[in-house]
N, C-alpha and C positions, 0 to 999 in steps of 0.2 A: 243750439242755435248760436250761442256766444263763444263756442270753442274756436280756436285758431283755424282748425280744419273741420268744417261742418260734417257730421257723419251720423250714421245710425248703427255703427258696428262696435260701439263701446270702446272707442279708441283711447279714451282717458284711462281705461283699465289696463292697457297694455303700454307701459311707459317706454319700453324698448322700441316698439313699432311707432309710437307717437313721435319719439325723438327722431327716428330715421326719416319719417315723412316730413317732419318740420325742418329737417336739414335739406331735404329734396325740394321743398317748397320755394326757397329763394332762387334756386336754379331754374325752376319752372317759370317764375315771374320774370326772371332775366330773359329767358327764351321768349316769353310772351311779348315783352317790350321790344325785343329785337326782331322777332319774326311774326308777331301778330299784326292786326290791322294797322297799317302805317298811316299816321297823321290824325288819328281819332282817339288816342289814349286818354286825353284830358276832357273829352266830351262826356256829358251825361246821356246815357242811352236807356230808353224804356225797355228793360229786359225782364224776362221770366227767369227766376232763380229757384232752384230746388232747395228747400230747407228741410224737407222730410218726404217720405213716400206716400203720405196720406193725401187724399183729394185736395184738401185745402193747403197743403204744404209744398207739393212739388211744382206748383204753378203760381208762385208769388211774384207779382209784377210791381216794379218800382224803377226809379231812375238810379243808375249806378255807373260809375266810371269803370271801364273794362278791367284795368289792373286791380281794381278793388272787388271784382266779382267774387262771390263766395263759392269757389269751386269746392266740391265736397265728395264724400264717399257714401253712396247709398245703395243698399241691397233691398230687394223686396222681402217682406217678412217670410220666415221659414214656414214650410208646410209639411205635413205628413206625406211622404212619397217614397217610392222605391225607384231604382233604375228601371226604366220601362222600355228598353231596347237593347239589342246586342247580346253578347255572350253572358252578361251579368244580369239579365232581365230578372226582376223580382228581388234582387239583392238590395241591401240598404245603400242609400246614397252615401257619398264620401264627403266628410267635412274637412278632411286633410288630404293632401296629395298622395295617391297610392304610389309607392316607390317604383313599381314597374312601369308607370305611365308618366313619370316626372318629366322626362325629356319631351314627350309628345304634348303634354299640357303647357309646358313653358313655351314651346314653339307656337302653339295656338294663341296663347295670350299675348306674346310679343308681336306676332303678326297683326293681330287685331289692334293692339295698342299703337303700333307704328302708323296706322292709317289716320289716327286722330290728329296728331300735330301736323302730319303731312298736308291734310286738306286746309288747315289754317294757313300754312306757308304758301300753298298754291293760290289762296284767295286774298293774300295780304294787301294787294294794291287795288282791289276792286272798289273799295269805298270812294276812291278818287273819281270814279266815273259812274256812280250810282244813278239809275234812271229816276229815282224818287227818294224822298226821305223814308217812306214806307219800306222800300226795298233795301235801303241802307241799314235800317234797323233789323230787318230780317237776316241780312248778311251777318251782322254782329251776333244775333241770337244763335245762328248756326255755329259761328266761330267759338263762342264761349261754351256752348254745349259740347262741341268736339273736345275742348279743353277739359271739361268735366269727365267726359268718357275716358280721356287719357288717365285722369286721376283714378277712375274705377279700376283700370287695368294695372296701374302702378301699385295700388293697394294690394292687389293679388300677388304681384311679384314680390313686394316687400314682406308680406305676411307669410307666404307659403314657400318661397324659393331661396331663402337665405342670401348668402353672398352673391350667388349667381343672379338672383332676382334683383338685388340692388345694383349690380353692374348693368344688367339689361335696362333698368329704369334710367340710369345715367345716359346710356347710349341712345335712348329715345329722344334726348334733348340735344344730341350732337349730330345725328343724321339730318340731312336737309333735302327737301323736295327738289329734284332736278339737278342736284350737285353731282358732277361726274365722279368725284372721289368718295363721297359719303351719301349716296342716294338713299331714298326710302326703299323699303323692301319690295313693294309691289309696283308694277309698271305704271298703272293708271295714276298713281299718286306722285309720279314724277313728271306728268304732263304739264306744260304751261297752261295758264288760264288767264288770258289777257282781255277777255270781254265778258259781258254779262250773259250772252247766249250760251257760252261755254259753261259759266257758273250754273245756269239753270239746267243745262244738260247734265252736268256733274251731279247736282243734287237730285235730279230726276233718275238718272241711270246708275251712277256710281254709289250714291248713298242708298239707293234701293238694293244694290248688291249687299251693302252693309246691313240692311234690314233682314235679308235672308240668312246672312252669316250669323248675325246676332240671334235670330230666331232658332237656328240650328244649335247654337251654343246654349241657348236658354233651356234646351232639353237635357243638358249634360248631367251625368251622374255625379260630377264634381259640383256640389251644391253652391259654394261661394261664387263660382263662375256663372252658374245658371241664374242665381238671384241677382248678380250684377248686371248681366245682359238683359234680363227681363225688364229692369228699370231703365236701362239705356234705350230699349225699344220705345218706351213711353215718350222720351224726348226726340228720338229719331223720326217719329211721325211728322214733326214740324218740318224737318229738313226735306222730307219727301213732298210735303205740301208746297214748300217754297219752289222746288224744282218743277213739279207737275203743273202748278198754277202759273209759274213763271213762263215756261215754254208755251203753255196754253194762251197766256195773255199776248205773247209775241205773235203766235199764229193768228189770234183773233184780230189784232191790229193790222197785220199784213193783209188778212182777208178783207177787212173793212176798206183799206186803201186800194186793193185790187178792184173791188166793186165800184169804188168811186172813180178810179182811173180807167176802168174797163180794160185793164191790162194786167198781165202777170208780172211785168217788170215795174216794181214800185220803187226803184232806186231814186228816181227823180223826186219822189215824195218823202224820201228819207226813211224808208222802211226796209226790212230784211226780206228778200224774196223767198218764197217757199222752197225753191230748189236749194238755196243755201241752208235753210233750216233743216231740210232733209239730209244734207251732207253732214251737218253737225250731229244729227240723230245717228247717222251711220257710224260716225267716228266714236262717239261716247258710248253708244250701246255696245259696240263690238269690243272696245277697250274694257268695258265693265264685264263682258262675258269672260274675258281672260282671267278675271279675278276669282272665278270659281275653280280654276285649276284644270288639270287634265281630265278628259272624259273617262279614261280608264286609269284609275288611281289606286295604288296599293295603300297610300297614306289614308285616303278616304275610307277604304275598307277597314284599316286598323282603327281609325277614330270611331267608326260606327260600332265595330265589334267590341271595342273596349268600353263603350258607353260614354265616350267623351263628347261626341258631336252627333246629333240626330238629324233627321230630315225636318223640313218645315212643318210645324205642328204635328210632330211625331206622335203625340199622345192622342190625337183625334182619331177615333175608331172609324169615322166615315172616310178618312183619307187612306188609311193603311190598315190592312187586316193582319199582316205578318210583320212583327216588330223584331224578328231575328234575322230575316232576309238571307238565309243560307241556301234556299232552294231555287229562287227565281233568277231569271236572267234579264238583261236589258238589251234591246235591239236598237242599233243605230247604224248610220252609214259611215264608212271610211273609204279612203282612196286605196284601191287595190294595187298590186304590183304592175298590173297592166295599165294603170293610169285611169281607171274608171271607178265610179262610186259603186260600192257593193255593201250589202247588209252583213253585219256581224253581231254575234251575241257575246256579252261578257257577264260574269257573275254580278248580281245586283249590288252586292256590297262594293264592288270596285267601281260602280257607276253612280255612287252617291253624290258626287259633284254634279253630275248630269241631271239627276233627279231634282236636286236643289235648284239647278239652273232652269229646269222646265217650269217650276213654280214661279220663278222670277220672270220668265218670258211671258207667262200668262198675265202676270200683274202689269208688265209693261204694255201689253196689248190693250188692256183696259184703258190705260191712259191715252194711247193712240186713238182709241175709239172716241174718247171725249174730245180730243183735239179735232178730229175729223167731223164730229157732230157740230162744232162751232162753224166749220167751213160750210157744212150743209145748210145750216140755218141762215147763212149769208147768201145762199143760192149759188154757191160755187161748186164745180164738179171736181176740183183738185182734192187729192187725198195724200196724207203722209203714211208711211209704212215703216215697219221694222225690217232691217235687212236679214237675210239668212244668217243663221248661227255659224255658217261656214265662212262667211265673208270677213276679210280683213283680220284674220286671227294670228296671234303671235304665241299663243299657248295652246297645247293640246294637239289632237290628231289632224287638225286642218292647218296648223301652222306650217309654213314652207310651201303651201299650195296656193294657187290663184283661183279665186271664185268671184263671180259677179254678185251683186246684192240679192239676186234671186236664187243663189246657191249653185249655179252652173259652173262646172269646172272649166277653166280657161288656160291657155298657155300664158306663161309669164309675160311674153311680149305683148299679147293682146290685152292683158290686164293693165300693163303700163300705159298703153295708148288710150285707155278708157278711164283710168283711175281718177282723172280730174273731174269726170262727170259724177263721181260717187263720193269723193271725200273732199274736204275743204282745201282749196289751193291758197297760195300766198295772197293772191288777189282777193279771194273771198275773205280771208282773215283781215286784210288791210281795209276792205270796205266795211266790215262789221265794226272794226276798231274805230273807224272814222266817225261812226255814229255815237260812240261812247262819250257823250258830253254830260257832265254832272248836272242834275236838276235838284237843287237843295231848297227850293221854295215849297213850303208846306202845302200839300194837296195837289201839287202839279206833277205831271208825268212827262218823260221823254216821248217824243213823237212816235218812236218805233215800238212802243209797248202800250197795251190797253190797261186801264186802271183795274185794280182788283174789285171783286164784288163787295167786299167789306173790309174794315180795318181790323187791327189786332186787339183782342180782349174787349170787343164791343166798342172800341174807340172809333171816331170818325176818321175818314181818310186824311183830313187836314190836321189831325192831331199832331202835337209836337213830339214825335217819336224820338227825335234827337235834339238835344240842347247843346249847341256849339259853344265851346269855351270862349 
């Protein structure tokens, strides 16, 4: 607990690694001060800090200034297990990087690592327009945990990849979200995030992609990666809560004002109309689908066959009977040479991105059901929906084609004429941004969002979650 870098990996027994990480640490702090939450670095925030992986240690609550947050390296305890999928099924797990998979594992770890600082950079200005102190604190909790997840991946790079790993760790602090010269690796992590509805959609949809990517890596035959991501999932659950409940609270408040005004246009009451909320859902859900990669992927087949990355809950016998996946095929629709949708089969291993994406889609649908339940309870007939997985795609077999949100193939000209009905326009963004006025009075909420059902860590909603300097 009192080490410079909190950890449960016996860092003090490896002086070379300890020195390397302690040299990286000041660069990380400099990045945090420059690119982390702007304007709140001197404030005391009521944060959850991981000090161990035990039940009483990973959720330690107290006030802390964010630059003093105890970012650390935590792996779940080792267990007796073997590789349980792919070509090496039944073989011992790896505690060192297998030479033949060194390049693939480094790519997996760097790509995951790059998402963590990217999201902090995207969200760095949102504190200035927080709809409540409660939400302000939740934003900062997400931010510091993304920082800790970066530490988890940087530990793996330093420990297992030598000079290449050290150079990759430095590069993680030099790329910048949205920078045209040094962008982040994945597209969704370069998108601007100028309002809180975008933040809630990001934590709902994009962080949920993170859940499924981490869950797939938690199955890995490379044990240090599996144990790192297993613990990251414990913290990631809060990010998904922030997103799902955040969008749900916006939907609920809009529904309340629609009922009060007896109108769908609640702009005069200072709320976000459901049609704009639907457009944000369309935008962030489809951007997050792109994060899964191509539907037909030789890389996905390689990762699965090698035992590097499994499916969601791969070990669950109720989900999958075949953990080698050499015989089955996956059927899905593609655009034929004649310009029509037609069914095609690909080997199951090559469809592993799509299998993971299917599990993600089911999870997102459950959240949509809960949001729609709140509208139904208000006596409203309006409903929100997920767009087709073919809509608004920039990666995979549907990129370059035009579809409507129902998945119907359109001409590009027809798509352009109707696009403003389906995705946020500049006017939509400007309107939502016009509502983003900070509410820093304890227990108060902005008019466009409903209060949460309860506070954090059993605290009341008017608790002093942030103590301003």
